[in-house]
Biotite code that builds the C-alpha atoms (Angstrom):
import biotite.structure as struc

atoms = struc.array([
    struc.Atom([118.996, 89.563, 110.730], chain_id="A", res_id=1, res_name="MET", atom_name="CA", element="C"),
    struc.Atom([115.829, 91.483, 111.362], chain_id="A", res_id=2, res_name="ILE", atom_name="CA", element="C"),
    struc.Atom([112.608, 89.923, 109.657], chain_id="A", res_id=3, res_name="LEU", atom_name="CA", element="C"),
    struc.Atom([114.748, 88.160, 107.148], chain_id="A", res_id=4, res_name="GLY", atom_name="CA", element="C"),
    struc.Atom([117.009, 91.666, 106.040], chain_id="A", res_id=5, res_name="VAL", atom_name="CA", element="C"),
    struc.Atom([120.691, 90.980, 106.041], chain_id="A", res_id=6, res_name="GLU", atom_name="CA", element="C"),
    struc.Atom([122.625, 93.453, 108.406], chain_id="A", res_id=7, res_name="VAL", atom_name="CA", element="C"),
    struc.Atom([126.241, 94.045, 107.473], chain_id="A", res_id=8, res_name="ALA", atom_name="CA", element="C"),
    struc.Atom([128.978, 96.432, 108.008], chain_id="A", res_id=9, res_name="GLY", atom_name="CA", element="C"),
    struc.Atom([127.934, 99.821, 108.931], chain_id="A", res_id=10, res_name="ASP", atom_name="CA", element="C"),
    struc.Atom([124.445, 99.428, 107.434], chain_id="A", res_id=11, res_name="ILE", atom_name="CA", element="C"),
    struc.Atom([122.014, 98.621, 110.048], chain_id="A", res_id=12, res_name="TYR", atom_name="CA", element="C"),
    struc.Atom([119.494, 97.441, 107.716], chain_id="A", res_id=13, res_name="PHE", atom_name="CA", element="C"),
    struc.Atom([118.522, 97.496, 103.957], chain_id="A", res_id=14, res_name="GLU", atom_name="CA", element="C"),
    struc.Atom([115.217, 97.099, 102.384], chain_id="A", res_id=15, res_name="VAL", atom_name="CA", element="C"),
    struc.Atom([113.483, 96.490, 99.200], chain_id="A", res_id=16, res_name="PRO", atom_name="CA", element="C"),
    struc.Atom([110.577, 98.637, 98.216], chain_id="A", res_id=17, res_name="THR", atom_name="CA", element="C"),
    struc.Atom([107.657, 98.106, 95.860], chain_id="A", res_id=18, res_name="PRO", atom_name="CA", element="C"),
    struc.Atom([109.311, 100.831, 93.832], chain_id="A", res_id=19, res_name="LEU", atom_name="CA", element="C"),
    struc.Atom([112.522, 98.648, 93.105], chain_id="A", res_id=20, res_name="GLY", atom_name="CA", element="C"),
    struc.Atom([114.600, 101.061, 95.379], chain_id="A", res_id=21, res_name="VAL", atom_name="CA", element="C"),
    struc.Atom([116.722, 99.444, 98.288], chain_id="A", res_id=22, res_name="TRP", atom_name="CA", element="C"),
    struc.Atom([116.502, 101.775, 101.517], chain_id="A", res_id=23, res_name="ILE", atom_name="CA", element="C"),
    struc.Atom([119.216, 101.628, 104.076], chain_id="A", res_id=24, res_name="ARG", atom_name="CA", element="C"),
    struc.Atom([119.976, 103.010, 107.338], chain_id="A", res_id=25, res_name="THR", atom_name="CA", element="C"),
    struc.Atom([123.280, 102.713, 109.641], chain_id="A", res_id=26, res_name="THR", atom_name="CA", element="C"),
    struc.Atom([122.961, 101.958, 113.217], chain_id="A", res_id=27, res_name="ARG", atom_name="CA", element="C"),
    struc.Atom([124.604, 105.260, 113.898], chain_id="A", res_id=28, res_name="GLU", atom_name="CA", element="C"),
    struc.Atom([121.918, 107.162, 112.271], chain_id="A", res_id=29, res_name="TYR", atom_name="CA", element="C"),
    struc.Atom([119.141, 104.870, 113.456], chain_id="A", res_id=30, res_name="TRP", atom_name="CA", element="C"),
    struc.Atom([120.250, 105.650, 117.030], chain_id="A", res_id=31, res_name="GLU", atom_name="CA", element="C"),
    struc.Atom([120.255, 109.598, 116.243], chain_id="A", res_id=32, res_name="ARG", atom_name="CA", element="C"),
    struc.Atom([116.594, 109.253, 115.186], chain_id="A", res_id=33, res_name="ILE", atom_name="CA", element="C"),
    struc.Atom([115.335, 107.471, 118.009], chain_id="A", res_id=34, res_name="VAL", atom_name="CA", element="C"),
    struc.Atom([117.511, 109.209, 120.445], chain_id="A", res_id=35, res_name="THR", atom_name="CA", element="C"),
    struc.Atom([116.798, 112.852, 119.365], chain_id="A", res_id=36, res_name="PHE", atom_name="CA", element="C"),
    struc.Atom([114.348, 112.977, 116.510], chain_id="A", res_id=37, res_name="LYS", atom_name="CA", element="C"),
    struc.Atom([111.422, 110.185, 117.506], chain_id="A", res_id=38, res_name="HIS", atom_name="CA", element="C"),
    struc.Atom([111.988, 108.400, 120.583], chain_id="A", res_id=39, res_name="PRO", atom_name="CA", element="C"),
    struc.Atom([108.902, 106.667, 120.145], chain_id="A", res_id=40, res_name="SER", atom_name="CA", element="C"),
    struc.Atom([110.427, 104.688, 117.459], chain_id="A", res_id=41, res_name="MET", atom_name="CA", element="C"),
    struc.Atom([112.753, 103.023, 119.642], chain_id="A", res_id=42, res_name="ARG", atom_name="CA", element="C"),
    struc.Atom([112.505, 99.272, 119.189], chain_id="A", res_id=43, res_name="GLY", atom_name="CA", element="C"),
    struc.Atom([110.240, 99.820, 116.243], chain_id="A", res_id=44, res_name="ARG", atom_name="CA", element="C"),
    struc.Atom([112.765, 98.677, 113.534], chain_id="A", res_id=45, res_name="GLU", atom_name="CA", element="C"),
    struc.Atom([110.722, 95.625, 112.081], chain_id="A", res_id=46, res_name="GLU", atom_name="CA", element="C"),
    struc.Atom([107.745, 97.989, 111.797], chain_id="A", res_id=47, res_name="ASP", atom_name="CA", element="C"),
    struc.Atom([110.096, 100.457, 109.872], chain_id="A", res_id=48, res_name="VAL", atom_name="CA", element="C"),
    struc.Atom([111.121, 97.627, 107.859], chain_id="A", res_id=49, res_name="ILE", atom_name="CA", element="C"),
    struc.Atom([107.493, 96.227, 107.064], chain_id="A", res_id=50, res_name="ARG", atom_name="CA", element="C"),
    struc.Atom([106.353, 99.901, 106.219], chain_id="A", res_id=51, res_name="THR", atom_name="CA", element="C"),
    struc.Atom([109.132, 99.787, 103.603], chain_id="A", res_id=52, res_name="LEU", atom_name="CA", element="C"),
    struc.Atom([108.748, 96.252, 102.190], chain_id="A", res_id=53, res_name="ARG", atom_name="CA", element="C"),
    struc.Atom([104.979, 96.459, 102.433], chain_id="A", res_id=54, res_name="GLU", atom_name="CA", element="C"),
    struc.Atom([103.526, 100.025, 102.648], chain_id="A", res_id=55, res_name="PRO", atom_name="CA", element="C"),
    struc.Atom([99.876, 100.867, 102.445], chain_id="A", res_id=56, res_name="HIS", atom_name="CA", element="C"),
    struc.Atom([100.807, 103.886, 100.174], chain_id="A", res_id=57, res_name="GLU", atom_name="CA", element="C"),
    struc.Atom([103.775, 105.519, 99.024], chain_id="A", res_id=58, res_name="ILE", atom_name="CA", element="C"),
    struc.Atom([103.836, 109.407, 98.213], chain_id="A", res_id=59, res_name="ARG", atom_name="CA", element="C"),
    struc.Atom([106.461, 111.753, 96.745], chain_id="A", res_id=60, res_name="ARG", atom_name="CA", element="C"),
    struc.Atom([107.166, 114.983, 98.594], chain_id="A", res_id=61, res_name="SER", atom_name="CA", element="C"),
    struc.Atom([105.760, 118.148, 97.341], chain_id="A", res_id=62, res_name="LYS", atom_name="CA", element="C"),
    struc.Atom([109.093, 120.023, 98.416], chain_id="A", res_id=63, res_name="ILE", atom_name="CA", element="C"),
    struc.Atom([111.953, 117.583, 97.256], chain_id="A", res_id=64, res_name="ASP", atom_name="CA", element="C"),
    struc.Atom([111.113, 115.151, 94.620], chain_id="A", res_id=65, res_name="PRO", atom_name="CA", element="C"),
    struc.Atom([113.880, 112.633, 95.441], chain_id="A", res_id=66, res_name="ALA", atom_name="CA", element="C"),
    struc.Atom([112.040, 112.355, 98.931], chain_id="A", res_id=67, res_name="VAL", atom_name="CA", element="C"),
    struc.Atom([109.382, 109.638, 99.359], chain_id="A", res_id=68, res_name="PHE", atom_name="CA", element="C"),
    struc.Atom([106.961, 108.860, 102.225], chain_id="A", res_id=69, res_name="LEU", atom_name="CA", element="C"),
    struc.Atom([106.178, 105.407, 102.924], chain_id="A", res_id=70, res_name="TYR", atom_name="CA", element="C"),
    struc.Atom([102.959, 104.797, 105.111], chain_id="A", res_id=71, res_name="TYR", atom_name="CA", element="C"),
    struc.Atom([101.612, 101.834, 106.999], chain_id="A", res_id=72, res_name="ALA", atom_name="CA", element="C"),
    struc.Atom([98.902, 101.798, 109.654], chain_id="A", res_id=73, res_name="PRO", atom_name="CA", element="C"),
    struc.Atom([99.829, 101.876, 113.296], chain_id="A", res_id=74, res_name="ASP", atom_name="CA", element="C"),
    struc.Atom([96.114, 102.163, 114.740], chain_id="A", res_id=75, res_name="PRO", atom_name="CA", element="C"),
    struc.Atom([95.225, 104.868, 115.598], chain_id="A", res_id=76, res_name="PRO", atom_name="CA", element="C"),
    struc.Atom([98.244, 106.281, 113.791], chain_id="A", res_id=77, res_name="TYR", atom_name="CA", element="C"),
    struc.Atom([100.225, 105.568, 110.636], chain_id="A", res_id=78, res_name="TRP", atom_name="CA", element="C"),
    struc.Atom([103.953, 105.157, 110.811], chain_id="A", res_id=79, res_name="ILE", atom_name="CA", element="C"),
    struc.Atom([105.874, 107.048, 108.217], chain_id="A", res_id=80, res_name="CYS", atom_name="CA", element="C"),
    struc.Atom([109.152, 106.446, 107.005], chain_id="A", res_id=81, res_name="VAL", atom_name="CA", element="C"),
    struc.Atom([110.618, 109.388, 105.200], chain_id="A", res_id=82, res_name="VAL", atom_name="CA", element="C"),
    struc.Atom([113.381, 108.356, 102.741], chain_id="A", res_id=83, res_name="ALA", atom_name="CA", element="C"),
    struc.Atom([115.508, 109.956, 100.000], chain_id="A", res_id=84, res_name="LYS", atom_name="CA", element="C"),
    struc.Atom([116.000, 108.068, 96.578], chain_id="A", res_id=85, res_name="HIS", atom_name="CA", element="C"),
    struc.Atom([118.892, 108.154, 94.571], chain_id="A", res_id=86, res_name="MET", atom_name="CA", element="C"),
    struc.Atom([118.577, 105.940, 91.590], chain_id="A", res_id=87, res_name="GLY", atom_name="CA", element="C"),
    struc.Atom([117.747, 102.322, 92.788], chain_id="A", res_id=88, res_name="ASP", atom_name="CA", element="C"),
    struc.Atom([119.128, 102.914, 96.393], chain_id="A", res_id=89, res_name="THR", atom_name="CA", element="C"),
    struc.Atom([118.211, 105.331, 99.070], chain_id="A", res_id=90, res_name="GLY", atom_name="CA", element="C"),
    struc.Atom([118.437, 106.245, 102.736], chain_id="A", res_id=91, res_name="PHE", atom_name="CA", element="C"),
    struc.Atom([116.122, 106.897, 105.690], chain_id="A", res_id=92, res_name="ILE", atom_name="CA", element="C"),
    struc.Atom([115.741, 110.870, 106.604], chain_id="A", res_id=93, res_name="VAL", atom_name="CA", element="C"),
    struc.Atom([113.520, 110.074, 109.558], chain_id="A", res_id=94, res_name="THR", atom_name="CA", element="C"),
    struc.Atom([110.645, 107.928, 110.919], chain_id="A", res_id=95, res_name="VAL", atom_name="CA", element="C"),
    struc.Atom([107.626, 108.946, 112.875], chain_id="A", res_id=96, res_name="TYR", atom_name="CA", element="C"),
    struc.Atom([104.114, 108.226, 113.823], chain_id="A", res_id=97, res_name="ARG", atom_name="CA", element="C"),
    struc.Atom([101.513, 110.660, 112.627], chain_id="A", res_id=98, res_name="THR", atom_name="CA", element="C"),
    struc.Atom([97.521, 110.814, 112.897], chain_id="A", res_id=99, res_name="ASP", atom_name="CA", element="C"),
    struc.Atom([97.150, 111.377, 108.999], chain_id="A", res_id=100, res_name="ARG", atom_name="CA", element="C"),
    struc.Atom([98.801, 110.936, 105.770], chain_id="A", res_id=101, res_name="VAL", atom_name="CA", element="C"),
    struc.Atom([100.373, 113.962, 104.392], chain_id="A", res_id=102, res_name="LYS", atom_name="CA", element="C"),
    struc.Atom([99.836, 115.493, 100.998], chain_id="A", res_id=103, res_name="GLU", atom_name="CA", element="C"),
    struc.Atom([102.075, 114.626, 98.264], chain_id="A", res_id=104, res_name="GLY", atom_name="CA", element="C"),
    struc.Atom([101.888, 112.969, 94.876], chain_id="A", res_id=105, res_name="GLU", atom_name="CA", element="C"),
    struc.Atom([100.468, 109.511, 95.458], chain_id="A", res_id=106, res_name="LEU", atom_name="CA", element="C"),
    struc.Atom([102.638, 107.136, 93.598], chain_id="A", res_id=107, res_name="LEU", atom_name="CA", element="C"),
    struc.Atom([101.823, 103.596, 94.871], chain_id="A", res_id=108, res_name="TRP", atom_name="CA", element="C"),
    struc.Atom([98.981, 102.198, 97.045], chain_id="A", res_id=109, res_name="ARG", atom_name="CA", element="C"),
    struc.Atom([98.187, 98.613, 98.255], chain_id="A", res_id=110, res_name="ARG", atom_name="CA", element="C"),
])
């Protein structure tokens, strides 16, 4: 269990978001993210879960309307969790730290 989130089967964690969508990832895919894409996010699972559960804002991608960007402050940066929504579930595409919130349609703000 990470931050009160159940970990079962192949799913590493699955988190409810303010949009009512449950976002998940597998341990294998998480390892791919932190090994090849964004090693700086290794060990930051709790921050990613918190970003999905309690984001500062949520934006829709300008390129793919099914992709959503969840942002939370991580001074002096932001944590961005990019997730693909499929109805009331979805999955993490990638996670990274960024110096600014990207453009896109603002859907939700704390």
